[in-house]
N, C-alpha and C positions, 0 to 999 in steps of 0.2 A: 097298582103303581104305574101302569102304562098310560102315558099322556104325551100327546104330540107336541112338537115345538110350537105350533100355532095355538094349540089349546093353552099351553103353558104361558105364552105371551099375553093371551087375552084374558086369562083367568084372573078375576079380581082378587082371589085368595093368594095369588102368587105375585101380584104387582108389588114392587118394592123388595122382592126376595131374590130376584135374579138380576143379572146385569148390574146396574149401578143405582137401582132404586126407582126405575120406571120414569114416567113422564115428569114427576115433580122436579127432577134434577134439571130438566131442560129449561125451567123457568128461572134458574139461579145461575149467576155467573161464577160464584165460587162457594161451594157447599161447605158446611162446617164439618169438623171432625166427627161429630156424632151422626150427622147425616150420611157421611161416607161409610161408616161402620154399621149403620142401622140394619138390623137383621133380627127377626124373631126366632129365637132358638127353637129347635125342633128335634124330636127323636132322641135316641140314646147313644149316638156316636157322632163325633165331629172330625172331619178331615180338614187339616190346614195345610196348604201346599204352595210351593213356589217352583219355578224352573227357569233355567237359562239366565241366571243372574249375571253371569259372565264377569264375576269379580268386582262388581261395582258397589262399593261401600258408600259412595257419595251420590247425591241426586244427579241425574243427567237429563238431557233431552233425547228422546228416542222416538221418532215418528214411525208409525206403521208404513209399510211400503205402498208406493203409488200403484205398483203392478205386481200381481201374482199370476203370471201367465200360465195357462194350462192347455193341454190338448182338449179336443171337443168333449171327450168322455168325462172330463173332470171339471169343465167350466161351470161356474155358478154354484159350486158345492163348497161346504166349509173347508178351509185350507186354501181356497183360491178365490176369496172374496175380498175386495178392497173398496175404499172410498164410498161413493154413493150407493154402489151395489151392496156393500156390507151394511150400510145404514138402512136400506130398504128391507133387506133380509131379516134384520133384527129389530126393525121399527125404532130406529135411533134418530133423534132430532138433531139437525145441523146446529153446531155451536155449543152443544151440551158437553158435559164432562165425558159422556160416552163417546161422542164424536171425537173429542180431543185425544183421549187415551186409547181408543180402539181403531181409529182410522187415520188416514193421511189428510183428511179434509180440512182445509184452511189451517194447517198445522202451525205455520209461522205466526199467524195472528193469534190463534188460541194459546200457543206456547207463551206469548207475552202476557196473556190474561191469567192463565192458570199456573204458570211456572213449571219448574222441573218436576220430574217424577222419580220415585224410588228413594234409595238411601237406606243404609243398614239401620240407623237409629229410628227412622220412621217405620220401616218394616217391622222392627222389633216391637214398637208400640202397638201396631196392628195385631201381631201374633199374640203378644202377651195380653192384650185386651180380650181377645177371643178366648184364650185359655182361662182368664179370670172369670169370664162370663159362664163358661161351660164347666170348668174344673179340669185339671190336668188328667184326671183318671178317665175322662170321656173323650180325650183328644189324641189323634195321631198327627205328627208334624212330618211332612214329607217333602223331599226336593228331587226334581227330575233331571239333575245333572247340568253340565256346562256351568259350574258353580265357582270354583276357586281359580279361574284361568282368564286370560285374554284382556285383562285390564292392566294399567300401569302398576297399581299397588299389588296385584297378584304376581306380576312379573318380578317385582323387586323383592317379594317375600316368599317366593316359591309356593304361593297359594296359602301360606299359613295365616295371613291376615284374615282371610275369609273363613278358613277352618276355625279360627278362634271365635268368630262371630257365630258360626253354625253351632259350636259347642255352647256358647253363651245362651243361645235361643233354646237349645235342647232338641234339635231335630232327631227324629227316630230312624228314618231310612233315607237312603240316597242311591242314585245310579250315576253313570258317567259317560262322557265322550271326550271333549277337549281336556277334561281334567287329567287324562292320561299323559298329556303333553308336558307335564312337569317332569317327566322321565319316569321310567318303570320303577326304579328303586325308590325314588322320592314318593311316588304314588303309593306304593306298598307300605312305605314308612308312615305316610299320613293315615292310611286306612287302618293299619295295624297298631299304631302307637299313639296317634294324636286325635283322630276323629272319633267322637262319641257316638255319632249315628252309625247304624249298621249298613255297610255296603253290600247290596244283594244284586245278583245278576245271573239269570238262568242261561244266558247265551255267550258266556266267555269260558272257553275250555282250553286245556293244554293242547298245543299243536301236535304233540307226539302221541300221547295216549288218550286224549279226549276227556281227561279228568276235569271236573269243574274247578275253576280258580277261586270263586267266591260262592257263598251259599246262594242257591237259586231263589229261595224264598224264606220267609220266616212266618211263624204263627204267634199271634199275640192276642191275649184276651183283654178287651177294653170295655169296661163297664158291663161285663157279663156277655159281651159279644165276642165270639171267637172269629178272629180275622186272619185270613191268609194273604200275605203281601208278596207278590212275585216281582222281581226286578228285571228290567231289560235295558242294557246299555246299548249305545248306538251300534247297530249291526255292521256298519261299514267303516268302522274306525280305522282299520289298517289301510283303507283306500283313501279316506278323506284326509288322513294325517300320515306323516312319515312312519313307515313300518317299524322303525327302530324303537319307537315308544311303547310298542306292545309286542316286541319280538318274542316268539314262542307261544303266543296266545292266538286262538282262533275265535272269531266273532261270527255273526250271521243272523238271518231271519230263519227261525226254526219253528214253524207252526205245529208240527207233530210233537216236538219236545215240550212246547208250551202247553199244548193240550194235555199231555201226560202229567205235567205238574199241576194243572188245574184239577184233573181227575184225582191225583194223589191228595191234594188238599181237601177235596170234597169227600172222598171215600175213606182215606186212611185217617186224616186228622179231623174229619167231621166239622169243618169250618162253616160258619154261618154266612160269611161274606168273603169274596175273592176280589182283591185289588191288584191291578197291574200298574206298577210305577215304571213308566216307559220313556225312553229317549229315542223312540223310533221315528217320531214325527207324526203329525195328525193324519195326513193322507194315508201313510202306511198303516197306522193303527186302525183306521177305519176299514181298510182292506183286510187287515189281519183278523179283525173281529167278525168278519163275514165267514171266516174259516174256523176260528177257535170259539168254542162254546163254553159257557159256564162262568165267565168273568162278569162281575157286577159293575165295577168302576174301572175305567182307565184314566190315569192322570198322565197326559201326553206332553212330552217336551221335544226339543230339537228344532222344530220349524218355527218357533216363536209365535204360533197362532194364538189368537184370543177368541175364546168361545163364550159369548154372553149367556148362552143357554147350552146345556149338554147336547152333544151329537148322539143320537140314539141309533144303535145298530142291533137289531133283535132286542134282547133284554139287557144289552150292555150300554152304559152311559159313558161317553168319552168327553173329558174336559181338558182344556189347555189354558194355562194361566199367563200366557205372554212371556215377556223377557225383560231383562235389564231392571228388574225390581219394580216394574210398573204396577203389578197387581199382586195381591195375596189372595189365593183362592180359599173359599170356605164352602164346605158341603156338609150339611147336617143330614144324618141318615136315621131312619127308623128301621131297625132290624128285629124281626120277630119270628119265632118258630123256624129258625134256620133260613130265613129269606129276607131280602130287602123289600120292604113294603112301601116306602115313601122317602122323599128327600126334599131338601131345599138347598139352593145353590146361589152363590154370589161371587163375582170377582170384585174385590175391593180395590179401588184405584188408590195408589199411594201418591197422593198429591203432596209434595214435599213441603210446600209452604203452609199447608193446612194441618197436617198430622204432626203432633208434637214429637220431638226427639226423645227417645228413651235415654235416660242419663247414663246407664251402664254401657249401652251400645255406643253412645257418643264418645265416652271416654276410651273405649276400645279402639274406635276408628282413629281418634286423635293420637293414641299411643303408636299405632302402626304407621300412621302418615308422617309423624314428626320428623324422621330423618330425611324425608323426601319432599317436604312441603316447598322448600325454596326452589328446588329443581323443577318440580311439577308446575308451580305457579309462574314460572318464567314466561313472559309474553314474547313470542317470536314473530308475531305479525298480526294483521287484521284481515278478516275475510269480509268482502262485500257480498259474496254469494253464500247462500244457504248450503252448508256442507252436511250431506246426509250419506248414509252407507247402504241401507237396505233397499233393494229393488231386484227384480228378476234379471235385468239386463245391464243397467247403467246406474252409476251414482256419481255425484260431484266429488265426494272424497276420493273415489277411485280415479276420476279424471285428474284430480290434483296430484295423486301419487304417480300416475302415468307421466304427467308433465315433469315432475321432479326427476323421474328416471331418465326421460329423454334429455333433460338439461344436463344431468350428471354425466351421461355417456356421450354427449355431443362431441364428436371428433376424437373419441377414445381409440378408435381403430384406424390405422393408417390406410386401410384398404376400403373399409365399409363404414357407414354411419348407422346409428341405431334406427331400425325400421319399426319395431314393434315392442311395446312394453305391456306385460300381462300382470294383472292383479287377480288373485283368487276371488271367487264369489262368496266370501264370508257373509253370513247373515248378521253378524254382530258388529257393534260399533256405534257409539253415541254421535249425535249431531252437534253442530255449532251454528247458532242463529246468524243471519246476515248482519253485517256491521258490528261484529263482536270480535274481541281479541282471541287469538289462537294461542293456547298455552302448550307447553311441552307435554303435559299430561293428556291433552286432547289427541296428540299424535300417538302417544303410547296406547291410548284407549281404542284406537282403530287399527293399531298394528302391534298389539300386545302378544305376539306369538313368540314361542321359545326357540323358533328356528327362523330368524330374520335375515338369513344370508341371501344375497342377490347373486345370480348367475348370468353370464353372457353366453348365448348359444348361437350357433349357425344352423339354420334349418331351411330345407327347401319348401317352396310354396305348397306342394302337394302334401307334405308331411304336416304342415301347419293346419291345412284344411281338414285332414283326417282327425287330428287332435281336437279341433273345435267341433267337428261333427260328433265325436264321442262324448264331449261334454254336453252338447245339446241333447243327445239321446238320454243321458243321465237325468237332465233337468226336465225334459218333456216327454219321457216315456209314458204312454197311456196307462201302464200298469204301475201303481205306486210301489209295488213290491220290488220293482227294479230301479226306482229312483234312489240314488245313493246320497242325496243330501247336497245342499249348497245351491247357489244361483249360478248363472252363466259367468264364466270368467270375463273380466273387463279387459278389453283389448285396445290399448291406446295406439294410435297411428293407423287404425284399421276402420273402414266403414263396410257394412255388409247388410244384406237383407236376410230375414228369417221367416221361414214358413214352418210354423210349429207342427202342423198336422201332416207334413210331408213324410215320406218313408225315411227310415233310418239311413243316414248318409246323404240325404238330399235336402236337409233343412237349411243349410247355409248357402247363400247365393250372392252373386255379383259382388264378390269381395274386392275391395280396393285398398291397397297399402300405400300410404303417402299420396293418395289421389290417383294412383295408377292401378289397373287391373292386376290381380294376383297372377303371377306366372308360376306354373307348376314346377319348372326346372330351375327357377332362380333361387339363389341362396339368400336368405334374409338374416339380419342380425337382430336377435331377440333378447330382451332383458326379462328375467322371470324371478319370482321369489315365492315363498310360502309353500314349498314342497320339498321332497327329498333331493339330495344332490344328484343331478343328472350324471350318468356314468362318465367318468373321465374328465369331468369339468370341475375346476377349482372355483370356490366362491371368491367374489370380489373382496377387497380389503375393507369395505365399508358396508354396513348393513342398511336395510330399508328404512328403519326409523331415522338414522342419521342423515340419510339422503333427503328424506322429506323435511326434517327439521331444518337442515341447512338451506334447502330450497326456499322454504317459507321466510327464513331470515333474510335471504338474498332478495326476494321479491317484496317483502314487507307488507304490501297490500295485495290480497288475493282476489282475483276475479276469475271464475271458472265457467266454462261453457256449460249451460244447462241442457242444451239440445243433445239428445242421445245420438250415438254414432250408429244406431241400428234402426232399420225400418222393418216393422213387423207387418207381414203381408196378410195374415189371416186371423188376427185377433186385435181388438181395440187396445191402443197403447196410450196410457195417460202420461202427460208431461207437465201438468200444471196444478195437480191436486194440492200441493203444499202452499201454493201461492194464491189460491182462490180467496 
C-alpha cells in the first residue's frame, strides 16, 4: 500500500484517479459532467465526504487564499501552499479546472470561464451518482462540520434548511464547530430529533464530571468490512466562539484519549479500518498523526484545505475536501484480512454550470428559500472591486466592513472619533466578482453569525498591542497543536509590520493608527464585533449586517483598497494572484 506522493502523481495507473483527472483536464476549458466524475471503481468500500459547506445551498464563488503564511517550520508544506507554489507541488497546469478550483491563480478570469461552484442540487447529483455506481451497501457518507451555519439561509432557518438537505442525501456521520452557534438547546434538538446522521465526537465532555456528551465513535459493517469511525469536533470551540454556546462542555486536543479509542476499536471491536472524521484542521491533524498510531484515514476539516493527493503520515492517509461545496471527496478502499491494502482518491470539483441539478434537492432548496428570495435578491449596490474574504492577513470584504464601521461611528462620540475597527479572521464567506451587483444575501453570507452585535470600546495602545500579539501567536505558532484556528484579525485604521518568525510578543512592529505611531498610554476608540460581549459594555442598537448593508446602499458604487495594510518582513506576500 505504501506509495509516495511523487510516485502516485507519476504512476500511469493512477493518472485520472486523483485530483481532477490529470493532464487531460488542462486541455479543456469546461469539462463535461462525465469527465468531472470519471473514476474507475476500486476495492470493497467507498468513502464519500464533504466538509465546511458553511450553509451554502446555492452555488457561490469562493477563491482559495492568496496567502497562507506560516512560520519557517511549516512553510512549503500541505496546509500552507497557495497559488503557483501549490500548482508546482501538485503538478497542476495554469488555467485548468484544478487551477481554478484549488488555487487563487487568475481566479477572476477563470471564474468568468468556469462559473460558480457548489450548490446543494449539484452536490446531491455527484453523491447520488457515486452511490448508484457503487451501491449504498458499499458507501459511507461523511461530513466534517461547519455545515448548517454562517450563510443567509442558515441564519434565517436556524440551520434546518441544511439539515433537511443532509437528511435527503442520507449522510451517515458528522462532527461540528460553528454548528454549535445555533445555540446549545437548538443544537441538541437538531442532533437528537431532526438529524438522521449520527453526531460523534470523542473530545466533548461534561465540564463538571468529564462524561462524554456524544458517542466518541461508532462501529459499522460496510460490505463485509468492519469500520470504526471516531469523531473529533473543533477542539478550541469555546475560544473561537462565545462560551455561552457550549456552556458546561469541555473541548480540547487529547492525543492520549484518541489513542485509547483507536486501541479500543482495534482490540475490543476487532475493526478492519479506523477513520478519524476531524474538524481539527489539516496542520493540526498532520501533527496529531505523528503522535497517535493506528488510524488509517483522516478526513480533515476546519482549515478549508484542498488535498489533490492524500498527505501521508506514517501509515495514515489524510485528506481534506475544501469548503463551500466546491468538492465532493471520493475514496475507494480495498480492505483485506483486517488491513487497508490499497486506495484510489479523487476530489470531484462541483462546477455548478456543468453538473446537473438533482430534482429533489432543487425542490428542497426552493422550498426553504421561498420566504426570503425577495429580501436576499435585493440589490443594494455595485462593486467595482473584487470582494473576497479568505487570506491570512487582509481581505477586501473586511476592508469594506471596516469602512462601514468607520462611517457609521463617525462623530458618534463627543470626545473621541473612531480610531480602529476590527473584523474577526473568519475563513468562510463567498466572493463577489468585480463590476457585479451586491445583494443582501451577499452580506448575510459573509456576516452570517448568530451574534452580530457591535460594541464600542476604549482601549489603551499597550492593551491593543498585547491583544494583537496574542492573535498573531495563535495564527503563527510553529507548533500546530497550539494554533487555535482562524486568520489574523483585520484591523481597519491601522498599519503595521509583521515578522512571523519573531519571538512571541515581538511579531507586530511599527504600528500606526490613523497615520500616527501607536502611543502606549493613549486611549483609542475601537469598534468590534464577532465575539462575546466585553465585560460591562452594552451592544450598539444596530448590528454589523445592518451597518454594512446601509453603507453599501449609501455608497451605491463600491471601490475598495486592494493594497493590504500589513507589511510582512520575513515571508513572501502575494497581492495580485486573483488578478493575474
